[in-house]
N, C-alpha and C positions, 0 to 999 in steps of 0.2 A: 867454615870459618865460625869460630865461636867468638861470642860478644861478651866482654866483661864488663860489669857495672858495679856500683857502689850506691848504696842508700844511707841517706842519713836521716835521722828523726827530724821532723818539720818543728820547728820552735814555736812554742805558745806565742799567740799575738801579745803585744805589749797592750796594756791599757791605754785607751785613747788619751791623747795628750790634751784634748780640748775638755775632759771632765775633770773636775776638782775632787781631789780627796777630801774628806772631812777635815783633815789638819790644814791642807792648802787652803780651804774655805775660812777656817778660823783664824789662820794666819792674817789673810786679807782682811777679815773684819777688824782684828787687832791693830792692824797698821794702817788702815786707810783712813783719810782725812773726809772722806765723802759724808755726807748727811744722811744717815740710815733710818728707815722706818722698817719695823718688824711686822710681819704677818703670819697666820697659821698658828703653829706651835713655837712661835718664834719670839723668844726674849733674847737676848745675847746668848748663845750658846756656851754652856758649861764644858769645856774639853775633856772633862772626866765623866759626863753624864753619857749613858748609853743613848743612841738614837735608834728610832724605830727602823726595822731593817728595810721597810717599805718606804720610808721617808725620803724626800729630795728635798734639798736647800738649793734656791735658786737666789741669786742676786741680779736685779736688773736697774740700770741707771740711765739717767737723762742725757748724758754729754759724752762726747769723745772729743779729747784733744790730742792731737797726733796719735800715738798709738795707745793712749791711756783711757780708761773707761773711768768715769766718775760723776762728779755733779750731785744731784740728789738720788739716792739709791735706795729700793725697795729689798727686803730679804723675806723670802716666802720657806718656810721650814713645815713640810707635811706630806700628805699623800696626794693620789690622783685628783686634779680640780684644773679648771680653767682660770687663768689670773688676768683680770682686765689690766692691761698695762699700756695705756695710751701714752705717746711720747718716747717710749724707750729707744734708746740708741745703741745699747749694748748690753750682754748678760754674761752670766756663767752659771754653771750649776754643778752638782755632785751626780748628776744622772742626765742622760739624754732627754732635752726636752724639744717640743717643737714651738715656733714663734710665728704669728700670723699677722697679716696687715689688715684684719678687720676685727671689731670685738666680738666677744663670743665665741672665741678660736675658731673662725670662720674665714672665708675668703682664700686667699693664697699663703700656704704654710710652708715653713722649712724646718729641717731638724739642726739642731746644735753640732750634731755629728758631721754635718755637711757646710759646717761653717765656711764662707767665702773669703772673709776678711779677718784674720785673728789678730788680736790686740795682745798687748802686754799682759802679764799675769793670768793669762787662760782666758781672757775673756774674748767673746766674739761680737763683732761690729753688725748690729740688727737694725739699721735705719727704717723707719716706717713700721715698726712693730706695734701693734695695738692690743695683743694678747698672747699668753703664754701656756701652752699645752704641758701639763705635767701629768703622765701616765704612771700606772703602777710601776716602781722600780724592778 
């Protein structure tokens, strides 16, 4: 008895929906009413300017109302670092980042890619976050 089978190509995985594109990040910055402070290479981004390939943009905010992240927000644009971020309630980024419950990127840490509670506009609910790990992209 002969078996007949068929094979089809495996589709490429879709980009993770929790990671913002540069365009999505810039759109959020242009349309949010959150109070924003910029850090790193972060002046309000010029959408026509090239970004360094290894830079990551992260926004981290102090409050969550229903499924919306906001309040006072900080925006980091740069390379690998540990961001001191006490009081962070939610965050979003253009690459996978880690978020930790202790200063200095210590204690218990999780990855944005394993976000347990997703919020509107691509944010992740990250209560108890005290620091954020940005690694080389």
